[in-house]
C-alpha positions as CSV (number, residue, x, y, z in Angstrom):
1,M,-8.1,1.8,-28.3
2,K,-4.3,1.5,-28.0
3,S,-2.6,-1.9,-27.5
4,M,-2.6,-3.5,-24.1
5,D,1.1,-4.7,-24.5
6,R,2.1,-1.5,-22.8
7,S,0.8,-2.9,-19.5
8,T,4.3,-3.6,-18.3
9,T,5.2,0.0,-18.8
10,L,2.8,1.7,-16.3
11,P,4.4,4.7,-14.7
12,L,5.9,3.9,-11.3
13,D,3.7,6.5,-9.7
14,A,0.6,4.8,-11.0
15,I,1.7,1.4,-9.7
16,G,2.4,3.1,-6.3
17,A,-1.1,4.6,-6.3
18,L,-2.6,1.2,-7.1
19,E,-0.7,-0.4,-4.2
20,L,-2.2,2.3,-1.9
21,G,-5.7,1.5,-3.2
22,Q,-6.0,4.8,-5.1
23,K,-7.3,3.6,-8.5
24,P,-8.6,7.0,-9.6
25,E,-5.2,8.6,-8.9
26,A,-3.5,5.8,-10.9
27,I,-5.8,6.5,-13.8
28,R,-5.1,10.2,-13.6
29,I,-1.3,9.5,-13.6
30,V,-1.6,7.2,-16.6
31,R,-3.7,9.7,-18.5
32,Q,-1.2,12.5,-17.8
33,E,2.0,10.6,-18.4
34,M,0.9,8.4,-21.3
35,G,-1.5,10.8,-23.1
36,M,-4.6,8.5,-22.9
37,N,-8.2,9.3,-22.6
38,P,-10.1,8.2,-19.4
39,E,-11.5,5.1,-21.0
40,E,-8.2,3.9,-22.3
41,A,-6.4,4.6,-19.1
42,G,-9.1,2.7,-17.1
43,H,-8.8,-0.3,-19.4
44,L,-5.0,-0.3,-19.1
45,I,-5.3,-0.1,-15.3
46,D,-7.8,-2.9,-15.2
47,H,-5.6,-5.0,-17.4
48,Y,-2.6,-4.3,-15.2
49,L,-4.6,-5.3,-12.1
50,K,-5.6,-8.6,-13.7
51,M,-2.0,-9.4,-14.6
52,H,-0.6,-8.1,-11.3
53,P,-3.1,-8.4,-8.5
54,V,-2.3,-6.0,-5.7
55,A,-2.6,-7.3,-2.2
56,P,-3.7,-4.7,0.4
57,V,-1.0,-3.7,2.9
58,P,-2.0,-5.1,6.3
59,G,-3.3,-2.5,8.7
60,F,-3.2,0.2,6.0
61,Q,-6.3,2.4,5.5
62,P,-6.3,5.0,2.8
63,S,-6.4,8.6,4.0
64,P,-9.5,10.7,3.1
65,P,-9.0,13.2,0.4
66,N,-7.4,16.5,1.5
67,H,-10.6,18.5,1.0
68,L,-12.4,16.4,3.6
69,R,-9.5,16.9,6.0
70,W,-9.7,20.7,5.5
71,L,-13.4,20.7,6.1
72,M,-12.9,18.9,9.4
73,V,-10.3,21.4,10.4
74,I,-12.4,24.3,9.6
75,G,-15.4,22.8,11.4
76,L,-13.3,22.3,14.5
77,V,-12.1,25.8,14.4
78,I,-15.6,27.1,14.1
79,V,-16.8,24.9,17.0
80,F,-14.0,25.8,19.3
81,G,-14.2,29.5,18.3
82,G,-17.9,29.5,19.2
83,L,-17.2,27.8,22.6
84,T,-14.6,30.5,23.5
85,L,-17.2,33.2,22.8
86,L,-19.6,31.5,25.2
87,V,-17.2,31.3,28.0
Protein backbone atom coordinates (compact mmCIF):
# COMPACT_ATOMS: atom_id res chain seq x y z
CA MET A 1 0.00 0.00 0.00
CA LYS A 2 1.24 3.51 -0.73
CA SER A 3 2.24 5.87 2.06
CA MET A 4 -0.46 7.74 3.92
CA ASP A 5 1.54 10.99 3.95
CA ARG A 6 -0.36 11.99 0.80
CA SER A 7 -3.51 12.47 2.89
CA THR A 8 -3.06 16.23 2.76
CA THR A 9 -3.09 16.11 -1.03
CA LEU A 10 -6.54 14.67 -1.67
CA PRO A 11 -8.11 16.10 -4.81
CA LEU A 12 -10.44 18.99 -4.01
CA ASP A 13 -13.30 17.21 -5.77
CA ALA A 14 -12.87 14.27 -3.38
CA ILE A 15 -12.89 16.57 -0.36
CA GLY A 16 -16.05 18.24 -1.69
CA ALA A 17 -17.71 14.85 -2.14
CA LEU A 18 -16.82 13.93 1.45
CA GLU A 19 -18.33 17.18 2.71
CA LEU A 20 -21.54 16.24 0.91
CA GLY A 21 -21.53 12.80 2.51
CA GLN A 22 -20.68 11.00 -0.73
CA LYS A 23 -17.83 8.71 0.33
CA PRO A 24 -18.14 6.30 -2.65
CA GLU A 25 -17.85 9.26 -5.03
CA ALA A 26 -14.78 10.51 -3.13
CA ILE A 27 -13.16 7.07 -3.45
CA ARG A 28 -13.91 7.03 -7.20
CA ILE A 29 -12.31 10.46 -7.60
CA VAL A 30 -9.21 9.45 -5.62
CA ARG A 31 -8.88 6.25 -7.68
CA GLN A 32 -9.21 8.12 -10.95
CA GLU A 33 -6.99 11.11 -10.16
CA MET A 34 -4.33 9.39 -8.04
CA GLY A 35 -4.16 6.03 -9.82
CA MET A 36 -4.98 3.91 -6.76
CA ASN A 37 -6.82 0.62 -6.46
CA PRO A 38 -10.14 0.61 -4.54
CA GLU A 39 -8.58 -0.67 -1.30
CA GLU A 40 -5.83 1.97 -1.28
CA ALA A 41 -8.27 4.75 -2.08
CA GLY A 42 -10.63 3.60 0.68
CA HIS A 43 -7.79 3.53 3.22
CA LEU A 44 -6.65 6.99 2.15
CA ILE A 45 -10.19 8.37 2.47
CA ASP A 46 -10.60 6.74 5.90
CA HIS A 47 -7.27 8.19 7.04
CA TYR A 48 -8.26 11.62 5.74
CA LEU A 49 -11.59 11.45 7.60
CA LYS A 50 -9.79 10.54 10.85
CA MET A 51 -7.46 13.52 10.44
CA HIS A 52 -10.15 15.91 9.15
CA PRO A 53 -13.59 14.98 10.54
CA VAL A 54 -16.36 16.31 8.32
CA ALA A 55 -19.33 17.85 10.09
CA PRO A 56 -22.60 17.43 8.20
CA VAL A 57 -24.08 20.60 6.78
CA PRO A 58 -27.20 21.52 8.82
CA GLY A 59 -30.39 20.79 6.92
CA PHE A 60 -28.57 19.11 4.03
CA GLN A 61 -29.80 15.76 2.77
CA PRO A 62 -27.89 14.07 -0.03
CA SER A 63 -29.92 13.68 -3.19
CA PRO A 64 -30.72 10.17 -4.41
CA PRO A 65 -28.62 8.85 -7.28
CA ASN A 66 -29.76 10.01 -10.72
CA HIS A 67 -30.95 6.58 -11.80
CA LEU A 68 -33.53 6.56 -9.00
CA ARG A 69 -34.70 10.00 -10.01
CA TRP A 70 -35.18 8.83 -13.60
CA LEU A 71 -37.10 5.77 -12.47
CA MET A 72 -39.45 8.01 -10.49
CA VAL A 73 -39.97 10.30 -13.50
CA ILE A 74 -40.67 7.35 -15.81
CA GLY A 75 -43.08 5.86 -13.26
CA LEU A 76 -45.00 9.13 -13.00
CA VAL A 77 -45.21 9.42 -16.79
CA ILE A 78 -46.62 5.89 -17.01
CA VAL A 79 -49.16 6.53 -14.24
CA PHE A 80 -50.36 9.85 -15.65
CA GLY A 81 -50.36 8.45 -19.20
CA GLY A 82 -52.56 5.58 -18.03
CA LEU A 83 -54.91 7.99 -16.25
CA THR A 84 -55.37 10.06 -19.39
CA LEU A 85 -56.32 6.92 -21.32
CA LEU A 86 -59.00 6.11 -18.74
CA VAL A 87 -60.60 9.55 -18.95
